[in-house]
MARNU-922032 format. One record per residue: x, y, z of N, C-alpha, C in turn. Coordinates in pm, whole numbers, plus 50000, padded with zeros to 5 digits. Layout:
<firos>
XYZXYZXYZ...
</firos>
This chain:
<firos>
514284982647809513284974747898512494965447791511834954247855511094947247772509894940847844508804936547777507634932647837506994920947758506094913847815505494902747750506354893447681507114887847763508024877847716508844881447591509354894747589510234900047475509414900247339508044901547338507344903647229507764918347164507944926847252508424939847222509494944947317510474952347257511534957547343511624971947311511964979647414512064994847404513474998247459514105007947387515545011547435515745023047361517095030347393517645041147333518905038347270519395045747180520585041947114521825045347197522775035447179523945038547259524605052447229524335055847102525165068347066524405080547143523185077947188522525089347255522545086547406523235077547459523205074847603523765086447679524655093247628524945104847717524115117847713523115117047625522145127247607521315128447747520815139947780520185141247899518795134947899518175133547781516845128347754516725121847624517265109747611517425104647466516125098847420516035099347290514835092947217514605077147266513515072347245513215057647286512735052347155513195040047121512845031847004512175018847059511285013646970510635001446993510784992146878511044978946913511154969346812509844964546765509704964246632508404958946568508814949146469507724943646399507974935246296508684941246162508744954046169509314962246051510744967146099511084962646222512454968646266512184977546380513224984746415513224994346518512535007246470511585013446543510905024546510510915035046637510765048546594510705057546705509475055946786509515054846928508405052447003508085067247066509165072847122508965087147199510045095047172509705107247166510805118347140511735120547242511555114047361512505115847473512115105747566513065102147659512815091747766511725097147862511705109747887510645114647974509215112447899509225114447785507935112947703507565097047708508595089347705508305075747709507585071247830508155075947940507605071948078506195077648083505895089048032504665094548039503625085847954504035081947834503265074047767503065059547828504085054147895503925041847965502965043248072502895053248144502045055748258500625056648199500405064348082499075063848031498545051447973499565042347933498985028747891498615020248000499455020348117499265010348208498345014048331498525027548380497775030648502496275033248493495755039648389494225042848383493515030648420493815019248361492965007648384492935002948535493965006948602494095003448745493305011948835493425025448816492825034948891491475041248840491105037448724489955044248657489035034248611487825038848565486805029248490487205026848356486855015048297487285011148171486165003848087486205008347959485345001647874486104998147734486194985447700486964981347579485974976847481486084982947352485294981447244485814973147130485384962547103486004952647011486044957146870486784953046781487024956746637485654955646579484854944046595483664940946525482534950546565482524956646679481624966346706481774979246644482934981846629483274994846553483034992946400483364981646365483134979046206481704979046169480904976146260479364978146241478924992746228479755000746284479435015446293480625024446276481195025146144482375033246118482315046246173481105053146185480965066946228481445069546362481755058046445482205060946573483535066846579484365062746478485675069146469485675082846417484665086446339484555101446297483985108146408483115104146497482755110546606483925113646713484765103146721486025103646809486885116046762487205115546641488155125546594487395139846602486135140746579485445153146589485325158846728485195149446816484815153246967486035154347063487215147347031488275146947127489545149647046490655154547117491785158047056492915147347098493835146646988494985138547017495735145347139496365135947233497175142947328498625146647295498885144247173500275149847122501435138647144501055127747164502205116147183502115107347049503185101647016503365092746903502525080546937502105074046828501385061946847502215050246929501465044547032502075034247115502155021147028503435015747022503655003146945503804991747039502804981747034503074969947119502174959647052502784947547045502004934747013501204935746878501874942546780501284944646655500134955246656500104962246744499004972646758499644986046759499034994946685499525009646681498355018546729498625022346859497465028946938497765043946951496675052246919496755066346912495975070147024496365079547120495775083847242495115097147226493745097547257492995110347269492625113147409492355125547430491845130147566490765139547570490135140947695489005148147708488895150347858487785158447913487785160848051487565147948125488675143848206488705132348301488565118648218488815119248087488985107948011490325106147918490585093547897491605089647786491005079647703491235080847560490725071747483491745066047395492025053047377493075047747299492535041647177492915045547073492325039246943493425030546884493115019046904494045007546851493925003846698495015005646636495095002146499495924991346465495774984646345496704973146317496204959146350496714948946294496324935646314496264930746464497154937646546497174932546687496194937446777495354946446727494484954346804493144946846820493014938846945491854931846978490654942546995491004953247046489924964047097490324976547009489394981546925489614993246853489725005046944488845004447037488815015747148488865010747276489735016547354489825014747506489565027147569488495029247658488145041947703488375040247862489005051347905489235051748061488775063748116487885063648222487395075548275487825075248423488155089448474488425090048614487245087148702486115089048655484865085348707483905076348613482915070148663482015063348579481235073148487480885084548549480135093848479480875100148370482105102548385482985106948258483165095648162483265083648208483225073548089481975073048023480845072348088479445072348011479245083547924479895095947955479675107247866480335104047735481545097947737482135093647607481305084347522480855074247601479895063747540478615070047474478175080847547476995088047472477515096647353478635102847367479125111547265479455103247137480155090147162480595083247033479375073747005478325072947072477135064447025477485050247025478225046447146478455030947151477385024047241477065012347217476245004347291476934997347393476574996847512477234987347609476364986347732476664975347814475934972747939476784975948052476114975348167476904978048296477994967248308477694953948275478844944548273479974948348193479804956148090480984959147986481924968148063481494977248161482324986848221482954981348335484294981748349485014976948461485374987448551485274986048690485634994448789487104994448806487595004648885488965004448911489364992648997490534987448979490964975149045491674979449182492094992949179492844998649304492015009249348491355009749472490515018949519490985024549647491225038149665491715042749791490985038349908491615036350024490975032850151489935044450185488725040450208487655050050245487995057250371487555070350384487715076850508486705071950620487085073150730486215069150841485045079950869484005074950903482935085150925482585084551093483455092351153483255091951296482975105051356482365104751484482135117551538483325123351612483125133551689484215139551758484795130651864486205131551889486755123452000486215127952126485575118252203485035121152336485015108752408485945108052510486045095852597485985100652733485455091452818485415093852988485975084753050486225086053178486925076053261486095063053262486955052653248486415038553236486085034553115486005042253002485695037452859486875028052814486415018552738487465007652700487105002752552488114998652491488034993552354487074979452357486374977152240485584965252260486424952052249487794953952217488664941652202489644941952328489514952552408490484953652530491654960252488491854965752376493174971452339493594982852410492624990852457492965002552554491725005252646492065011652750491045017252842491385030852883490525039752914490785053652964491275053353113492365057353136492895056453272492575070953346492535081953268492235094853331492085104353220491345115253258491145127053163491685139153221491985148753138492475161553194494015163953204494695153353217496135155953234497055151053127498155156753104499015153152998500455155853024501325147452979502815150552996503285164352953504305170453027504735182652981505615180852857505305189252764505905188352638507345193652649508295187552581509675192552578509865205752518510795213452572510965226952525511715226852394511155231652286511665232252158512795241852155514055238052110515205249652102514795261652032515235273552061514785284651997515165284651863516335278951814516665279451679515625272551589515035261351648514005254851562512675264851557512315270651671511165278751666511355289851571512685294951537512805305451449512975300251306512935287751280513035283851133511905288851057512325295350939511255301550859510205290850809508875295150803507815286650755507745273750844508105273450958508015262451048506605257251073506255245051048504845240951074504775229551180505915222851200505935212051298507385210151363507495206551482508815203151550508605189751630509775184251665509745172151740511125169951801511245163351918512385160451985512325146052022513605138252040513435125052081513675126752243513695115652311513415114352456514655121552536515925121852480516975128052531517435140252469516555146152377516865158252308518185157852220518555146252176519665146452097519325144351946518065142551927517635143451785516335153151777516465161951683515405172051679515105172051519513865176751497513415176951372512275189251355512285194551240511305205451211510845204451057509595206451047508985206250907508525219050867508465222350733507975235550697506845234350596506475247150553505225245950467505495243250323506825240950297507085236250156507385221250149507135214450263507235199550269508585194350307509565204350340510855200450379510925195250511511845186450548512045180650683513535183250722513765190650831515125193150874515505186650997516605178650997516975170451110518375176051174518395176551308519605179251382519855167751472521105160951447521425148551532522815151651599522745152551743524095153851795523775153151951524775160052032524395160352179523365170352198522745168952326521725178752361522275192252347523525196152386524045209352382524115215052240524665205552148524655210252013523285213351941522235203951985520915206851922520605220151963520675224452082520325236852138521005248952069522225245552011523065257451956522365262851834521605253851748520945259351629521075251551514520625255451403520495247651281521705246951182522835250751240524025250251141524285236751092524025225051179524325211951135523235204151076522115212051044520915204750999521095198350863520405187150846520435179350712518855181050679518845183750548517355187950516517075178850385515815174050387515315167050267513935170850233513555173050098512245176550047511525163450042510695159850148510045146150154508475147050111507985159250107506565160550113506215170349990504895168249943504375177149836503245187149902503295187550035502195196250107502915198650242502485209150305503045213350437503085200350533504185201050604504485190950713503625196050827502745186150862501755187950971502135182951113502975173251110503415165351232504705157351220505385156551326506605149551331506815141451458507605131151443508095122551559509435118751542510135119251658511515112751649511495100451744512225090651686512175078551765513485070351762513825066351892515115057751904514795044451879515395038651766515125024551723515885013851808517135018151844517985009451930519145018551972520105013452031521245021452093521955029151976521945024151850522665029251755521955037151641520675034151634519835040651527518635048851563518345059251504517195067151530516625070051399515295075151415514555077751278513515090851309513175096051197512285108251209511115103051110509895105151164508765102651088507925114851061507525118650948506875131050918505595128750850504565136950878503155135650819502975148350755501955148650644501625161450580500115162950575499835174350518498445178350494497705169650385498375161850307497805152550204497615139450283498025136650400497795124150453499045114250440500015117550393501215110150363502385109850488502745097650520503765095550617505055092650538506245098250587507535095350543508385089850652509245080350629510125074250732511525077450696512355082250785513655085550747514625081950861515245070750853516325067150947517645075250919518035081251023519045091651009520375087750963520705074550969521965070350911521905066150777520895069250700520835064450567519815074250503519525072450368518665081750296517135077050333516245087750327515015085750357514315073850254513435066650309512815057350222512115064450104512235057449980511735064449858510155064849863509455055949917508215053449928507555058650045506115063050047505655066050178505625054450275505655057150400505535047750510504155043550534503155053250501501775050850491501045063950433499985061050388499175072250336497685070650340496965081450355495475080850360495115094150297493765095750271493315107550186492815118350276493475119350393493175130850475494295134950557494305147150615495605152850668495965145050793497295142850816497955138450945497845150051032497265147851156497085158251268498035155751380498705144851397499415142351511500365130551491501595131051553502495118951550503195118951687503545106151729504225105351854504955090851849506115090651919506875077451924507445076352055507615063152100508365060952218508755045252229509765043552320510195029852334509405023452435508645012152407507785004652491508664993052540507984985152622508644971952665508794962552536507824964452451507944955952318508944960052216509454974052241510364979352151509784993752096510354999951995509745012251951508505012051888507655021251922506455021251873506075035751818505215036551722504825049551648503185050251646502795061551667501315064051665501025076751568500055075751491499705086951390498185087651403497695101051400496195103951396496005111251253494965108851198494505115351074493235123451104492865131051018491675142351045490355135251055490265124251008489025117151011488735108951124489755110251228489565103151353490235089551361490925084051257491625071651273493055073551327493335064751427494695064951483495285051551452496495050951402497155038451379498435038051469498715026851532499925025351616500615012651561501865016051532502895005151485503705000251585504074987751582505174981951659506184982051562507334990151561508284991551452509114980151441509274972051542510154960951539509564950951451508374948251451507564938151376506704942651264506484956351243505494961751157504124958551184503854952951292502384950951330501744963951348500514965551313499814978251328498454976251379497844985751461496564985351509495844997151458494524995651428493815006951387492665010251494492805022351556491805027051659491035038451595489645035151595488725045651542488245054451668488965063751696488875072051806488015084751798488115091151690487055101351665487825114651617487275123751557487735134551494488085146451596488955155551554489345166351640490605162551714491355153851695492485150151761493695159251711494145166651804495295176551774496805172051817496665162851920498005159351972498045144952016499205138551992499365125752064500785126352136500795118552254501985117752330502125102152381502875095152350503135082152382504285080652494503895073952604504955072952706505485058752702506645056252767507335043452767506615032252850505645037052936504905028053017503655022652942503475026552813502335022252736501055031952754501205043152798500095052552813500115062252682498995062452615498835070852507498005082752549498365095052555497785107652577497195113252447495875113352436495265118052305494505131252342494825141452282494265154452310493215157052197491995160652234490865162752140490245176252180488875177452129488175189852158487965193052302487915181752389487695183852535488885183452618490035182452560491315182652630491955168152618493005166052701493735152952679493015141852766493145130352704492705117352773493775107052766494095100752893495165090352893494425076352864495045070252752494605056552723495855047052760495405037452858496335026452883496305016052774497325013552710497385004252600497724989052645497114979452579497514966352602498074961552486499584960252484500394957652366499924942052310499664933752405499344919852346498094920152274497134927152299495844928152235495854938552117496804947952136496944957852038497644950651903498504942951924499194936351828499244921151848498044914251827497944901251864498834891751768499324896051656500144887251561501544893851556502024900351653503294906051656504394895051647504304884751744505384874351737505344867351606504104864251544504074859351416504914866551315504744878951315505424888251220506924886651246507424887151374508794885851406509274872651348508514860951365508934848351307509044848651148508064856351092508154856250951509454864550911509764875350981511044881850945512274874750960512184863451051513444855851065513624844850947512654844050863512774834750742513504841950627514344834950566515024841050455514264838350320513234847750314512214845050200512844848250064514024855550057514714857749938515274844449871515524834149957515944822549902514934812749849513694816149867512524808449810512034814849692511314807149607510804811049471509264812349474508794823449421507274824949408507054825349262505754825849211505414828149069505874839348996506384850149081506824861549029508474863449067509114853149077510574855549136510774852449286511884859249324512144856749480510974861949552510704853549671509614855149752509744867049852510374877549819510514888049914509054894849957508124894749867506824900849907506004892150003506314879250027505374869750070505254873350241506264875650309506014880750454505204892050467505424902350393504584915050415503104912750386502814903850280501414900250245500794890650356501544881450412501044873450517500804883250632501604892950673501384903150772499984908950744499724913750634498494920850581497224913250606497474899450582496274889150608495764891150756496684894450849496264896550978495584909751014495434917350899495044930850925493594931050987493044939851066491594940051103490804948451005491404952750895490774960150797490534949150674489154946450655488744933850573489304935850430489354946850375489674948250233491234946050222491894950350325493494949750326493714934050333492944927550432493114913650445492894904950322491674908550266491214902350137492394903750019492784915550000493494917849888494964911249913495404910450040496604903250066496464887150022495374881350063495224868450020495104866549879494414875049816494454873949659495914875349598496654884249653498074885549611498954873149636498574867849754499264854449794498924842649683497584844049642497154834249542497994835349432498264846649374499184848949250500584844449281501074844949394502394843049422502734826649452501714821649527501994808649586501264796449516500204799349437499394788249377499814788149233500264776249190500624774549042500814759949018500364755348907500684742048860502154739548814502844749448788504134747348737505054743948862506114737548827507094732748932508204745348946508894743149055509914752249087509604762749193508244764249231507784772849322508114766149468508914774249536509324767049679508754775649797508014787049768507794796149882506534791849940505634784349899504404781049946504464771350077505344763150070505514753250183505954760850315506914768850310507274777450443506154786550464505334791350385504194800350414503224792850486502874780950459501664774350504501524774450661502474771650752502324772650889501824786950934502274798250877501794810550909500444813050865500064808250759498624809650700497554802150787498224789350830497254781350927497034788551053498164794451113498034800051234497104813151232497054819251117496154830251102494734825251085494604813451025493234807950994492544802551129493404799751246492844796151367492214807951440492554821451383492064832651456490654835951421489674834651508488394835751471487914850051426488884859851459488664874451419489214877351278489834867851212490544872051088489564875950984489864886050902488804892150824488674884450699489614874450650489604869050526489424851950535488784848950638488884833050663488504823350544487324825650493486944817250374487934816450268488404827950227489234827050118490784823050159491044827150291492354822350328492274806050338491324800150383491304785650380491344779450244490634785850162490784780950014492174782249963492864793249999494234794949960495214782350019494924778950135495634768250188495384754250120494044753050104493574740150023494114740149890494204752349808494794752149687496254749349669496914753949788498354751649790498524735749788497634728249866497884714449868497514708549733496764715349655496304709649526497364712049414498364720549441499424721749347500254708949330500954706949220501694696049184503064695549256502844695749389504184696049466503944687849600504784676949615504734668549720505084677349850505994686449833506384695049952505244701749999504424709449904503304717649953502284708050018501914696349969501014688050025501384683950159502844679950187503254676550318503044688450410503414700250370503194711350457501774714450503500804713150412499524714050438498954702950533499304691550491499004680350574499404680150721500514687950749501074689350878500154698950957499634708050894498644717450978497284713150965497054702250899495554698350893494944695651021495554687951121494874686851234494434698451313495124710351296494754722051355493534728651306493244724851173492294731751097490904723051092490974710251137489734701651108488564705851191488734713851285487444718751364486744726951280487244733151163486574741951080485384735251011485324721851007484294713650956482844717651013483114723351138481874725751215481564740951241482424748251161482214762451157480734768351118480374778551181479024782651140478874788951006479864792150957479794797950800479784785950711478834785450620478824775350522480054776650430480544788250388481664790650319482904783650372483074784450517484184778250581484084763250568482924758450600482604743550600483104739350449482614745050353482874740850217484394740750196485104751650235486624753250197487254742250290486764738650405487424729350491487214714550413486054712850350485834699850280486874698650150487094710350091488094711549991489524709050031489734713350152491124710650206491294696350242490394689750294490474674550314490594666750191489864671650088490044665349953491384665949898491924678149901493264679449839494374673949923494224671950049495174664650147495034648550127494004644950056493944630750073495054622649999495434610650037496494604549962496284603349816497324605849721497224604649585497764589649534497384586249421497984573149370499504572449383500044563249430501564562749440502014567449575501214574149658501654580549781501354570149894502244568349979501914559550096501044565950197
</firos>
């Protein structure tokens, strides 16, 4: 592998390619040197070098600051221990890693080390303890927070709805309380599965699934009679690192079906039965999954999941559009019917919610149109534009942090002064459509993104933005000053340039 435009390269010897865990070498100014004693150790080192700055608190101490107080390094070696890895070789820097409770400290040596010390803490308090121990002077501005922060948990009361209650956006209304559909009878063989923690059947009982306390998911797929016969034809996968707490079986179309599983750690996994399970989680949160359900609606297959903090998410699986319903804690069961009724069972029993699909997924059609574009044939600042449609979909999220992060990611992909980027122009109509939604959570930054696309050195980009400009001109009168300012920037960047007609 290589990074930083081939300033360094890492690899293993061809003579050791057949070894189960070959050594890894690194190219330096002095030739190839041993970087890691095994490939496994190398990936551990790489993770320690790359991830703490993303998920932890960071303080970088420049060479001059340590030169003024050489005793800092003496206090480092006296107070913290090396983690046992070889020095990390990169960009003329030889960095030795030390560790302590909730902290990692990289001591950069050599001419390429801009920072003699880079301190990472799992918490700010842990990092400040290192600062105090080493006697380093720093300010609050010197300490950088994590760039990736887990989605916070909801702070909701118990689930409690009564007849006539409705969502403030009209996405659902309570149709009745006290009644729930009769659950399908689970075959005896599934009930007898050792350590069984969850079961599910599809609508015609030709797909059955069970989860266990070890995180395994077992799937039976055949005729209804064969499913009832027992687990002899089961296909099993270890999908979770925690007990499986909920399952749902869903018919995607006439030929394809899927199983979705949730666990006690809040992770959802998706497994289409005609292929291997997806390698990454379908979704994840920091609290247990308490219920899952799926059904075919008029709009196509849909999935609903409840977590222990009271949040319920409902996906349109055809478009990947998702709605977040803050219903309340104590939800123990969900049952979605094909007519769009979602039965939610909480502390006071079941409640029937009538869902309005159009309001539940207002950008569903936009997502389907996004999916119809061959984004892989367009080029972004980081290669083929496969990530662009997913990010545009996230801009439509009703979760502000998700929408804002998506806009920032799109900036990195679509805004550049260099030539050759072709993904921005086809993205503009979708971005403008989202900008006309008054409920969009990232409007000021989104409008600036559109304006900056027009400011790129690309006639195609400017033409695309000018085409949507009439639909955005009303934003000059928006109540928000930041929107009005961004609208002025948009007009400025769309103005004719010298040489243009």
